[in-house]
C-alpha positions in Angstrom: 0.0 0.0 0.0 1.1 3.6 -0.6 1.4 6.0 2.3 2.0 9.8 2.3 5.3 10.4 4.1 4.0 13.7 5.4 1.2 11.8 7.1 3.6 9.5 8.8 5.5 12.3 10.7 4.5 12.1 14.3 3.9 8.4 14.3 4.9 6.7 17.6 7.8 4.3 17.7 6.6 1.4 19.8 8.4 -1.5 21.4 7.4 -4.0 24.1 8.1 -1.6 27.0 6.1 1.2 25.5 6.7 4.2 23.2 10.3 5.2 22.4 9.4 8.5 20.7 7.9 10.0 17.6 9.0 10.2 14.0 10.5 13.6 13.2 11.9 12.9 9.7 12.9 10.3 7.1 16.3 9.8 5.5 16.1 8.4 2.0 18.6 7.3 -0.6 18.2 9.6 -3.6 19.9 7.0 -5.8 17.7 4.0 -5.1 14.7 6.0 -4.0 14.4 4.0 -0.8 13.8 5.1 2.8 16.8 3.9 4.9 16.2 5.6 8.3 13.5 7.1 10.5 14.7 10.1 12.5 13.1 9.6 15.9 12.8 12.2 18.6 13.0 10.7 22.0 12.9 12.0 25.6 11.1 15.0 27.2 11.4 18.7 26.6 14.8 19.3 28.3 16.3 15.9 27.4 15.3 15.4 23.8 17.5 13.3 21.6 17.2 12.4 17.9 18.3 9.0 16.9 18.1 7.0 13.7 16.1 3.8 13.4 16.6 1.5 10.4 13.5 1.3 8.3 14.3 -2.4 7.6 13.4 -3.4 11.2 10.0 -1.8 11.3 7.3 -4.5 11.4 4.2 -4.4 9.1 1.7 -4.2 12.0 0.6 -0.9 13.5 0.7 1.4 10.5 -3.1 2.0 10.6 -2.8 2.8 14.3 -0.3 5.6 13.8 2.6 3.7 15.2 5.7 1.8 14.0 6.6 -1.4 16.0 10.3 -2.1 16.3 12.3 -4.8 18.2 14.3 -2.4 20.3 14.3 -1.5 24.0 14.4 1.9 25.6 17.8 1.1 27.0 19.2 0.3 23.6 17.9 3.7 22.3 19.1 5.5 25.4 22.6 4.2 24.9 22.6 4.6 21.1 25.6 6.5 19.6 25.2 10.2 19.1 24.4 11.3 15.6 24.1 14.7 13.9 20.7 14.4 12.3 21.0 17.8 10.6 23.6 16.4 8.1 23.9 13.3 5.9 25.1 10.4 8.0 28.7 9.4 7.7 29.8 5.7 7.2 31.6 5.9 10.5 28.3 6.8 12.3 26.4 4.1 10.4 29.0 1.4 11.4 28.6 2.5 15.1 24.8 2.1 14.8 25.1 -1.3 13.1 27.4 -2.5 15.9 25.2 -1.0 18.7 21.9 -2.5 17.5 23.2 -5.5 15.7 21.6 -4.5 12.4 22.9 -6.0 9.1 24.8 -3.3 7.3 22.9 -2.3 4.2 26.1 -2.1 2.1 26.7 -5.8 2.7 23.3 -6.7 1.3 23.8 -5.2 -2.2 26.7 -3.5 -4.1 27.1 0.1 -2.9 29.9 2.6 -3.5 30.2 5.7 -1.3 31.2 8.5 -3.6 31.5 12.0 -2.0 30.6 15.1 -4.0 33.7 16.3 -5.9 33.5 19.8 -4.5 33.6 18.3 -0.9 36.8 16.4 -1.5 40.4 17.6 -1.1 43.6 15.6 -1.1 43.7 15.9 2.7 40.1 15.0 3.3 39.5 12.1 5.6 36.9 10.0 3.7 35.7 8.2 6.7 34.3 11.4 8.1 32.4 12.3 5.0 28.6 12.0 4.9 26.8 9.8 2.5 26.0 12.0 -0.5 22.9 9.9 -1.4 21.3 10.1 2.0 18.8 12.9 2.2 16.2 14.4 4.5 12.5 14.2 3.5 11.8 17.4 5.4 14.5 19.3 3.4 13.2 18.0 0.1 9.7 19.4 0.8 11.1 22.9 0.7 12.5 22.5 -2.8 11.2 24.1 -6.0 9.8 22.0 -8.8 11.6 22.8 -12.1 10.5 21.9 -15.6 12.1 22.3 -19.1 10.4 25.7 -19.1 11.6 26.8 -15.7 9.9 27.1 -12.3 6.6 25.3 -11.9 5.9 25.0 -8.1 7.1 23.2 -5.0 7.5 19.5 -4.0 5.2 18.9 -1.0 5.2 15.1 -0.3 6.5 11.7 -1.3 4.6 8.4 -1.4 6.2 5.3 0.0 5.3 1.6 -0.5 5.0 -0.1 2.9 6.1 -3.4 1.3 9.7 -2.3 0.8 10.0 1.4 1.8 10.5 2.4 -1.8 9.4 5.8 -2.9 6.9 5.6 -5.7 5.8 9.1 -6.4 5.7 12.8 -5.5 3.1 15.4 -4.8 3.8 18.8 -6.4 2.0 22.1 -5.8 1.9 24.2 -8.9 2.2 28.0 -8.5 4.5 30.5 -6.9 2.7 31.9 -3.9 -0.7 30.2 -3.7 -0.9 26.8 -5.3 -3.7 26.6 -7.9 -3.3 22.8 -8.5 -2.0 19.7 -6.8 -0.6 17.0 -9.0 0.9 13.6 -8.6 4.0 12.4 -10.5 5.7 9.1 -10.6 9.3 9.1 -9.5 10.7 8.3 -13.0 9.7 11.8 -14.1 12.5 13.2 -11.8 15.6 13.9 -13.9 17.7 15.4 -11.1 17.6 16.5 -7.5 19.9 19.5 -7.1 20.8 19.8 -3.4 23.0 22.9 -4.1 20.2 24.8 -5.9 17.4 23.3 -3.7 15.2 22.2 -6.6 13.9 19.0 -8.2 14.1 18.9 -12.0 11.4 17.0 -13.9 11.6 15.7 -17.5 8.3 17.4 -18.3 7.3 20.8 -19.7 5.1 23.2 -17.8 2.2 22.3 -20.0 2.6 18.6 -19.2 2.7 19.4 -15.5 -0.5 21.4 -15.8 -2.1 18.3 -17.5 -0.8 15.8 -14.9 -3.4 13.9 -12.8 -4.2 14.8 -9.1 -2.0 13.2 -6.4 -2.3 9.5 -5.8 -4.7 8.4 -3.2 -2.6 7.2 -0.3 -3.6 5.0 2.6 -3.0 7.8 5.0 -2.9 11.6 4.2 -3.5 14.9 6.0 
């Protein structure tokens, strides 16, 4: 089934001892279009902490009840390695998390090459400290402009994920500059590039084709 990622923000992360926290964001691989991590906010007002939970360990039950069930304990999460959730996660941090939780490393399950952006690399750069250039924030993406072969068209507002494998199937785009006059749904293959430097998503469509696109896909959950 397809789910709106925006509607999944705020879902409770639940384990056998109770709730661990709530979903604050999703990290997805912009090369494979797959959700890799849930960014979870734990703790109370003065002791909040954001941790990453691998999407691969979330069970299928509980989605309709606004919660994700995970086989973790509060103590595991409390002792989880610190992570900077405002930036792409480095391989070093990911290795720490794999060791802490005992998760299988995603890069051992399929071929994967970590290639940093050329402008971020220098001869003296320690590559183990570089972030994964393909790991991106859903919240950040939903502030990006939608760009066509004719130029600006609107803004990306949401992504739609398949709960069978956490793959991103489509996008919701609001056409217009200040007040959107139409919401459309586009399949992911229409995306030709995501420019993180320019903060825009380029589509292989003209503005006229965007205007003629169908309304957003009807997801299982939406606001």
